[in-house]
Structures are given as C-alpha cells and as structure tokens.
N, C-alpha and C positions, 0 to 999 in steps of 0.2 A: 259794738263800737265799746260798749264797756267791758267787753274782755280784754282787750289788748291795755286797757288805763289799769283794769286787777293786774295782769302779769306784767306789766311794767312796776307795780308798787311791789309786787312779790321779788319781782327779781330785784328792784336796788334793796328791800329790807334785807336779801341772801347778802348781797354786797355790804352793807352797812354791818352785818351780821359778822361777816368775816371778817374786816377791820378793825372792830371792835375787839374780835376774839384774837387777832393777831397782835394789837395792843397789850391784854389783858396776858398773854404770854411773854410776850418782850417784858413787861414789867417782872412778872415771877420772875423769870432768868434773871434779872438783876438783883431783885433781891435774895434772892438764893446763892446765885454765883459771884454777886460783885461787880463792879464795872469792868470794864477789859484793860480798863489801865492799870488797874489792882494786878490782873492775873499777869498783864506783861511785864509788869515789875519784877512778878515773885517767877517766871518764865525767864528773865536776865540774870535773875539773880541766882537760880539754878543752872543754867548755863556758864555763869561765871565759876560758879561754885568747882564744875565739870574741868572747866579751863584751869581752876588752879592748881586741882588736883591732877590736872595732867603734867604740870610743873613740880609737883610735891611740895605745893605750898598752902597757907591757910587762904579763905578767902576774905580774912581780912591783912593779910601781909599787905607791907607797904610796898612804891615800887619799888627799891632797893631790895627789896628782900625778893621780890618777884624778879630782878635782872640778873642777882647770883644765884636763885635757883634757874633759871636759862641759862646761866652761860656753864654750869656745872653738866648741867643736860646734854648742851652742844656739845661738849668737851667729850662727852663718848661716842659722839656719832663723826667726828673729825674725816676728813676722806681719808689722812693715813692710816687712821686706826681700821678702817672698811676696807686697804687696799687686799689684805689676803682674806679671806672671808668669800662662800661660794655664792655665786650670781645672785641665789636666791633670797639669800641672808643681807647681803648687800641691799637691795632691792628691799625690805621689809625695812632695813635700820634707815634707807633714804624716806620712806614712807613714816615713820616714827619721828626722823628728825623734821620733817614737812610740819606733823601734827602738833611738832612742839614750837615751832616759828610761829605756826597762824596762834597756838594756845600763847603765845608770849605775847603778839600784836595785840590778839584780841582784847584779851586781860588788860593788856596797859590801856586801850580806849575805854577798857570799862570801867576802869577807876578813874581816868581822867576826869568823865564823864558825871561819876557820882561822888567825885571831891568838892 
C-alpha cells in the first residue's frame, strides 16, 4: 500500500517541479526580451518604416507628405502609361501599384493610430 503513495508523491513532485521550471523560464524570457507589447510596438514601427520607404517618405512624414508621395508614385502607374508595355512588364507594374496603394492605406492607418 505504501508504494502507490510514494509513487503519487514522486509524480506530484515532478509536476510541481515542472511548473516551477516553466514559470522561471517565462520570467527569464520577460526579463531578457521585455514584454510582448514592447516587441509588437517595435515590429509595428519597423513595418511602418518599410511602408514609408515604399512610398519614398520618412517615417516621420506628415499625412500631407505621405499623400503627395503616394500621388506622385501612382502617376507612374496610370493605365494610359502602361498600355504600350509588354504583358510581363504591365503585370509587374500593376503589382507595384497594388503595393503602393497598400502601403499608403496601411501607413495612413498607422499614422492615425499613433497620433
């Protein structure tokens, strides 16, 4: 009868030890890498920087500067300008235009959230 009780205590000790170890590892991770919120904010800023780069503006650009840069970039991709291009080049230009539109929309949202 004593053996099952000893076995249960041993298993219980292993479980508790495992939980403590997970807690310690989590705490060490937070100390070393900071909280997830800081990490997400840094990722968002890095993404916004890439979007700004797509439009050819600084991350600190105003809404007006972003819009002017967007309009200038989109002038290059007007359908009339693409008519004489080969199919492959036209498809690439259309993809680039979609990237510019997406960058503009996302950067506009980012700026609105950070204001």
